[in-house]
SELUMLUM-880319 format. One record per residue: residue in one letter; y, x, z of N, C-alpha, C in turn. Coordinates in steps of 0.05 Angstrom, whole numbers, plus 32768, in hexadecimal, padded with zeros to 4 digits. Layout:
("a"; (Y; X; Z); (Y; X; Z); (Y; X; Z))
...
***
This chain:
("m"; (8325; 7F52; 7FE7); (830A; 7F5C; 7FE4); (82FA; 7F58; 7FFE))
("k"; (8307; 7F5D; 8015); (82FA; 7F5A; 802F); (82F0; 7F3E; 8033))
("k"; (8301; 7F2A; 802B); (82F9; 7F0E; 802D); (82E1; 7F08; 801C))
("f"; (82E1; 7F13; 8004); (82CA; 7F0F; 7FF1); (82B0; 7F19; 7FFE))
("i"; (82B1; 7F31; 8009); (8299; 7F3D; 8016); (8290; 7F2C; 802D))
("t"; (82A3; 7F22; 803E); (829C; 7F11; 8054); (828F; 7EF7; 804A))
("v"; (829A; 7EEB; 8036); (828F; 7ED2; 802B); (8274; 7ED8; 801F))
("f"; (8271; 7EEE; 8010); (8258; 7EF5; 8003); (8243; 7EF9; 8018))
("f"; (8249; 7F08; 802D); (8236; 7F0E; 8043); (822E; 7EF4; 8051))
("t"; (8241; 7EE3; 8057); (823C; 7EC9; 8064); (822A; 7EB8; 8054))
("v"; (8230; 7EB5; 803A); (821F; 7EA5; 8028); (8203; 7EB1; 8027))
("g"; (8201; 7ECB; 8026); (81E6; 7ED8; 8026); (81D6; 7ED2; 803F))
("l"; (81E3; 7ED3; 8056); (81D6; 7ECC; 806F); (81CD; 7EAF; 8070))
("i"; (81DF; 7E9D; 8067); (81D8; 7E81; 8066); (81BF; 7E7D; 8054))
("g"; (81BF; 7E8A; 803D); (81A8; 7E89; 802B); (818E; 7E93; 8038))
("l"; (8191; 7EA9; 8046); (817A; 7EB5; 8054); (816E; 7EA2; 8069))
("f"; (8180; 7E96; 8079); (8177; 7E84; 808E); (816C; 7E6A; 8081))
("a"; (8178; 7E61; 806C); (816F; 7E49; 805F); (8153; 7E4D; 8053))
("s"; (814F; 7E65; 8046); (8135; 7E6A; 803B); (811F; 7E6D; 8051))
("a"; (8127; 7E78; 8068); (8114; 7E79; 807E); (810D; 7E5E; 8087))
("g"; (8120; 7E4C; 8089); (811B; 7E30; 8090); (810A; 7E22; 807C))
("l"; (810F; 7E27; 8062); (80FF; 7E1B; 804E); (80E2; 7E26; 804F))
("s"; (80DF; 7E3F; 8055); (80C5; 7E4B; 8057); (80B5; 7E3E; 806E))
("y"; (80C3; 7E3A; 8085); (80B6; 7E2C; 809B); (80AE; 7E10; 8094))
("a"; (80C0; 7E01; 8086); (80BB; 7DE6; 807D); (80A3; 7DE6; 806A))
("s"; (80A2; 7DFA; 8059); (808C; 7DFC; 8046); (8072; 7E02; 8054))
("e"; (8073; 7E13; 8069); (805B; 7E19; 8078); (8051; 7E00; 8087))
("k"; (8064; 7DF0; 8091); (805C; 7DD6; 809E); (804F; 7DC4; 8089))
("d"; (805A; 7DC3; 8071); (804E; 7DB3; 805C); (8032; 7DBD; 8056))
("d"; (802E; 7DD7; 8055); (8014; 7DE3; 8050); (8000; 7DDC; 8066))
("a"; (8009; 7DDD; 807F); (7FF8; 7DD6; 8096); (7FEF; 7DB9; 8094))
("k"; (8002; 7DA7; 808E); (7FFB; 7D8B; 808B); (7FE8; 7D86; 8074))
("a"; (7FEC; 7D94; 805E); (7FDB; 7D92; 8047); (7FBF; 7D9C; 804D))
("m"; (7FBD; 7DB1; 805D); (7FA2; 7DBB; 8064); (7F93; 7DA7; 8075))
("v"; (7FA1; 7D9A; 8088); (7F95; 7D85; 8098); (7F8B; 7D6E; 8087))
("k"; (7F9B; 7D66; 8074); (7F94; 7D50; 8063); (7F7C; 7D57; 8050))
("k"; (7F7C; 7D70; 8047); (7F65; 7D7B; 8037); (7F4C; 7D7A; 8048))
("t"; (7F4E; 7D82; 8061); (7F37; 7D83; 8073); (7F2D; 7D66; 8078))
("a"; (7F40; 7D54; 807C); (7F38; 7D38; 8080); (7F29; 7D2D; 8068))
("a"; (7F32; 7D34; 8050); (7F24; 7D2B; 8038); (7F08; 7D37; 8037))
("y"; (7F05; 7D50; 8040); (7EEB; 7D5E; 8041); (7ED9; 7D50; 8055))
("v"; (7EE4; 7D48; 806C); (7ED4; 7D39; 8080); (7EC9; 7D20; 8074))
("k"; (7EDA; 7D11; 8065); (7ED1; 7CF8; 8058); (7EBB; 7CFE; 8043))
("y"; (7EBF; 7D14; 8034); (7EAC; 7D1A; 801E); (7E92; 7D26; 8029))
("a"; (7E94; 7D3A; 803A); (7E7C; 7D49; 8042); (7E70; 7D41; 805D))
("g"; (7E80; 7D32; 806D); (7E77; 7D2A; 8088); (7E81; 7D3D; 809D))
("k"; (7E81; 7D32; 80B5); (7E8C; 7D41; 80CC); (7E7E; 7D5C; 80D2))
("e"; (7E64; 7D5C; 80D1); (7E55; 7D75; 80D8); (7E5B; 7D8B; 80C4))
("k"; (7E5B; 7D85; 80AA); (7E60; 7D9A; 8096); (7E7D; 7DA3; 8098))
("a"; (7E8F; 7D90; 809D); (7EAC; 7D97; 80A0); (7EB0; 7DAA; 80B7))
("i"; (7EA4; 7DA3; 80CE); (7EA7; 7DB4; 80E6); (7E9C; 7DD0; 80E1))
("a"; (7E85; 7DD1; 80D3); (7E79; 7DEC; 80CD); (7E8C; 7DFC; 80BB))
("e"; (7E99; 7DEE; 80A8); (7EAC; 7DFC; 8096); (7EC5; 7E05; 80A5))
("i"; (7ECF; 7DF5; 80B7); (7EE7; 7DFC; 80C6); (7EE2; 7E14; 80D8))
("k"; (7ECA; 7E17; 80E1); (7EC3; 7E2E; 80F3); (7EC3; 7E49; 80E4))
("k"; (7EC1; 7E49; 80CA); (7EBF; 7E62; 80BB); (7ED9; 7E71; 80BA))
("p"; (7ED9; 7E8A; 80C4); (7EF2; 7E9A; 80C4); (7EFE; 7E9E; 80A8))
("k"; (7EEE; 7E9E; 8093); (7EF8; 7EA1; 8078); (7EF1; 7E88; 8067))
("g"; (7EF0; 7E71; 8075); (7EE9; 7E59; 8067); (7F00; 7E4D; 8057))
("m"; (7EFB; 7E35; 804C); (7F0E; 7E28; 803B); (7F26; 7E1D; 804A))
("f"; (7F25; 7E1D; 8064); (7F3C; 7E12; 8074); (7F4A; 7E28; 8084))
("v"; (7F4A; 7E40; 8079); (7F59; 7E57; 8084); (7F69; 7E63; 806E))
("k"; (7F83; 7E66; 8074); (7F95; 7E72; 8060); (7FAA; 7E83; 806F))
("g"; (7FA3; 7E9C; 8074); (7FB5; 7EAE; 8084); (7FB8; 7EA4; 80A0))
("e"; (7FD2; 7E9F; 80A8); (7FD8; 7E95; 80C3); (7FD1; 7E77; 80C5))
("l"; (7FCD; 7E6A; 80AF); (7FC6; 7E4D; 80AF); (7FA8; 7E4A; 80B1))
("y"; (7F9F; 7E3B; 80C5); (7F83; 7E35; 80C7); (7F7F; 7E1A; 80D5))
("v"; (7F6B; 7E0C; 80CD); (7F64; 7DF2; 80D8); (7F52; 7DF6; 80F0))
("f"; (7F56; 7DE6; 8105); (7F44; 7DE5; 811C); (7F41; 7DC7; 8123))
("a"; (7F2D; 7DC1; 8134); (7F28; 7DA5; 813A); (7F1E; 7DA1; 8157))
("y"; (7F27; 7D8A; 8162); (7F1F; 7D81; 817C); (7F11; 7D67; 817A))
("d"; (7F02; 7D60; 818F); (7EF8; 7D44; 8191); (7F0E; 7D35; 81A1))
("l"; (7F09; 7D1B; 81A6); (7F1D; 7D0B; 81B3); (7F1E; 7D0E; 81D1))
("q"; (7F0F; 7D21; 81DC); (7F11; 7D28; 81F8); (7F1E; 7D44; 81FC))
("g"; (7F24; 7D51; 81E6); (7F31; 7D6B; 81E7); (7F1E; 7D83; 81E6))
("v"; (7F05; 7D7E; 81DE); (7EF2; 7D93; 81DA); (7EF6; 7DA0; 81BF))
("m"; (7EF8; 7DBA; 81BE); (7EFB; 7DC8; 81A4); (7EE1; 7DC6; 8195))
("l"; (7EE2; 7DBA; 817D); (7ECB; 7DB7; 816C); (7EC8; 7DCF; 8158))
("a"; (7EDF; 7DD9; 814F); (7EDE; 7DEE; 813B); (7EF8; 7DFE; 813C))
("h"; (7EF5; 7E18; 813A); (7F0C; 7E2A; 8139); (7F04; 7E44; 812B))
("p"; (7F10; 7E49; 8114); (7F08; 7E61; 8104); (7F11; 7E7C; 810F))
("k"; (7F25; 7E7C; 8120); (7F31; 7E95; 812A); (7F27; 7E9D; 8146))
("d"; (7F1E; 7E89; 8155); (7F15; 7E8E; 8171); (7EFD; 7E7D; 8177))
("p"; (7EE5; 7E85; 816E); (7ECD; 7E75; 8173); (7EC5; 7E72; 8190))
("t"; (7ED1; 7E82; 81A2); (7ECB; 7E80; 81BF); (7ED5; 7E65; 81CA))
("l"; (7EE9; 7E59; 81BC); (7EF4; 7E3F; 81C5); (7EE1; 7E27; 81BF))
("i"; (7ED0; 7E2B; 81AC); (7EBF; 7E14; 81A3); (7EAD; 7E0B; 81B9))
("g"; (7EAD; 7DF1; 81BD); (7E9C; 7DE4; 81D2); (7EAA; 7DE2; 81ED))
("t"; (7EC3; 7DED; 81EF); (7ED2; 7DED; 8208); (7EE5; 7DD5; 8209))
("n"; (7EE6; 7DC7; 821F); (7EF9; 7DB2; 8223); (7F14; 7DBF; 822B))
("l"; (7F27; 7DBD; 8219); (7F41; 7DCA; 821C); (7F58; 7DB6; 8222))
("y"; (7F51; 7D9D; 8227); (7F64; 7D87; 822B); (7F79; 7D8E; 8240))
("a"; (7F71; 7D9A; 8256); (7F83; 7DA0; 826C); (7F8B; 7DBD; 826E))
("v"; (7F87; 7DCD; 8258); (7F8E; 7DE9; 8258); (7FAA; 7DEB; 824C))
("p"; (7FBE; 7DF5; 825B); (7FDA; 7DF6; 8251); (7FDF; 7E0F; 8240))
("d"; (7FF6; 7E0E; 8233); (8000; 7E26; 8225); (800E; 7E38; 823A))
("s"; (801A; 7E4E; 8231); (8026; 7E61; 8244); (803E; 7E55; 8253))
("d"; (8049; 7E3F; 824A); (805F; 7E32; 8258); (8056; 7E1B; 8269))
("g"; (803B; 7E16; 826A); (8030; 7E01; 827B); (802E; 7DE6; 826C))
("k"; (8034; 7DE5; 8252); (8032; 7DCC; 8243); (8015; 7DC6; 823C))
("l"; (800D; 7DAD; 8242); (7FF2; 7DA4; 823C); (7FF2; 7D9A; 821F))
("f"; (7FF4; 7DAD; 820C); (7FF7; 7DA6; 81F0); (7FDD; 7D9A; 81E4))
("r"; (7FC6; 7DA2; 81ED); (7FAE; 7D96; 81E3); (7FAB; 7D79; 81EB))
("k"; (7FB3; 7D73; 8204); (7FB4; 7D58; 820D); (7FC7; 7D48; 81FB))
("e"; (7FDE; 7D53; 81F5); (7FF1; 7D46; 81E3); (7FE5; 7D41; 81C7))
("i"; (7FD7; 7D55; 81BD); (7FCA; 7D53; 81A3); (7FB6; 7D3C; 81A3))
("v"; (7FA4; 7D3B; 81B7); (7F90; 7D26; 81B8); (7F9C; 7D0B; 81BC))
("e"; (7FB0; 7D09; 81CE); (7FBC; 7CEF; 81D4); (7FCC; 7CE4; 81BC))
("k"; (7FD9; 7CF7; 81AD); (7FE8; 7CEF; 8196); (7FD4; 7CE6; 8180))
("a"; (7FBE; 7CF3; 817E); (7FA9; 7CEC; 816A); (7F9F; 7CD0; 8171))
("k"; (7F9A; 7CCA; 818A); (7F90; 7CB0; 8192); (7FA4; 7C9A; 818E))
("s"; (7FBE; 7CA0; 8194); (7FD2; 7C8A; 8193); (7FDF; 7C87; 8178))
("k"; (7FE4; 7C9D; 816A); (7FF3; 7C9C; 8151); (7FE2; 7CA3; 8138))
("g"; (7FCC; 7CB2; 813D); (7FBB; 7CBA; 8127); (7FC3; 7CD4; 811A))
("s"; (7FDD; 7CDC; 811B); (7FE6; 7CF5; 8110); (8001; 7CFC; 811C))
("g"; (800A; 7D15; 8117); (8024; 7D1D; 8120); (8025; 7D3B; 8125))
("w"; (803A; 7D44; 8131); (803F; 7D60; 8137); (8042; 7D65; 8155))
("v"; (8038; 7D7C; 815E); (803A; 7D84; 817A); (8043; 7DA1; 817B))
("d"; (8057; 7DA7; 818B); (8062; 7DC2; 818E); (8058; 7DCF; 81A8))
("y"; (8052; 7DE9; 81A7); (8049; 7DF8; 81BF); (804A; 7E15; 81B9))
("k"; (8041; 7E26; 81CC); (803F; 7E43; 81C8); (8021; 7E4A; 81C7))
("y"; (801B; 7E5D; 81B5); (7FFF; 7E64; 81B1); (7FFE; 7E81; 81A7))
("l"; (7FE8; 7E8F; 81AE); (7FE4; 7EAA; 81A4); (7FDD; 7EAA; 8187))
("n"; (7FEE; 7EB6; 8177); (7FE9; 7EB7; 815A); (7FD4; 7ECC; 8155))
("p"; (7FBC; 7EC4; 814A); (7FA7; 7ED8; 8146); (7FAD; 7EED; 8131))
("e"; (7FC0; 7EE8; 8120); (7FC8; 7EFB; 810B); (7FDA; 7F11; 8117))
("t"; (7FED; 7F09; 8129); (8000; 7F1C; 8133); (7FFA; 7F25; 8150))
("n"; (7FE8; 7F17; 815D); (7FE0; 7F1B; 8179); (7FF9; 7F18; 818B))
("e"; (800C; 7F07; 8183); (8024; 7F02; 8193); (8024; 7EE4; 819B))
("m"; (802F; 7EDF; 81B3); (8033; 7EC3; 81BB); (804A; 7EB8; 81AB))
("e"; (8046; 7EA3; 819D); (805A; 7E98; 818B); (805C; 7E79; 818E))
("h"; (8073; 7E6F; 8186); (8076; 7E52; 8185); (8065; 7E48; 816D))
("k"; (8058; 7E31; 8171); (8047; 7E26; 815C); (804C; 7E08; 815B))
("t"; (804D; 7DFD; 8144); (804D; 7DE1; 8140); (8034; 7DD9; 8130))
("t"; (8026; 7DC6; 813A); (800C; 7DBE; 812E); (800D; 7DA2; 8124))
("y"; (8003; 7D9E; 810C); (7FFF; 7D83; 8101); (7FE3; 7D7B; 8108))
("l"; (7FE0; 7D62; 8111); (7FC6; 7D57; 8118); (7FC1; 7D3D; 8109))
("l"; (7FA7; 7D38; 8104); (7F9F; 7D1F; 80F7); (7F84; 7D17; 8103))
("r"; (7F83; 7CFF; 810C); (7F6A; 7CF4; 8116); (7F59; 7CEB; 80FF))
("m"; (7F40; 7CF4; 80FE); (7F2D; 7CEC; 80EA); (7F13; 7CE4; 80F8))
("y"; (7F0F; 7CCA; 80FA); (7EF9; 7CBF; 8109); (7EFC; 7CC8; 8126))
("d"; (7EE9; 7CD8; 8130); (7EEA; 7CE0; 814C); (7EF1; 7CFE; 8150))
("i"; (7EFD; 7D09; 813B); (7F07; 7D25; 813E); (7F25; 7D26; 8137))
("v"; (7F31; 7D3B; 8142); (7F4D; 7D40; 813D); (7F4F; 7D5A; 812D))
("i"; (7F59; 7D58; 8115); (7F5B; 7D6F; 8103); (7F78; 7D7A; 8106))
("c"; (7F7A; 7D94; 810A); (7F94; 7DA0; 810F); (7F99; 7DB9; 80FE))
("c"; (7FB2; 7DBE; 80F9); (7FBB; 7DD7; 80EC); (7FD7; 7DDC; 80F4))
("g"; (7FDD; 7DF4; 80FD); (7FF8; 7DFA; 8107); (8006; 7E11; 80F9))
("v"; (8020; 7E13; 80FE); (8031; 7E27; 80F3); (803E; 7E37; 810A))
("y"; (803C; 7E51; 8108); (8048; 7E62; 811D); (8065; 7E68; 8116))
("r"; (8076; 7E6A; 812B); (8091; 7E74; 8128); (8096; 7E89; 813D))
("d"; (809D; 7EA1; 8135); (80A2; 7EB7; 8148); (80BF; 7EB7; 814F))
("y"; (80C5; 7EAF; 8168); (80E1; 7EAF; 8171); (80E7; 7EC8; 8182))
("s"; (80D4; 7EDA; 8185); (80D8; 7EF0; 8197); (80EF; 7F03; 818F))
("h"; (80F6; 7F03; 8175); (810B; 7F16; 816C); (8126; 7F08; 8167))
("e"; (8127; 7EEE; 816C); (8141; 7EE0; 8168); (8156; 7EEA; 817B))
("g"; (816D; 7EEF; 8171); (8183; 7EF9; 8182); (8184; 7F17; 8185))
("d"; (8170; 7F25; 8178); (8170; 7F43; 817A); (8187; 7F4E; 8169))
***
């Protein structure tokens, strides 16, 4: 019986961790889909209308912790629905809390590859905690459309 309980508990933990991983993968898929939806909107409505929509805190490109933001090709924030104080600021050389120049990486990856993922730390506006974030980016004309997923590692190992 003790062996059964151990196996049952182990299988349950594996299932829990696997579903957490699937949830994260699903969130990454959602972030990528939001970026692609935004790119389609840029094509349809034009850059100015798209940027205006991205800026809206309750706009069509905000879904809980998922939100789209955009830079130009020099690292100037064009639109951000959660922190409008960033708009118009060149953030190219502003690092995360670990000193990583993630915006530079976002812009350079957009210029060289057109799309991809960048990992860094960022203040989650929903939890107000510094969290790991991975952001999907896509270059659309002269703007870089981004959406990221937060991962809270602060309680791992507790």
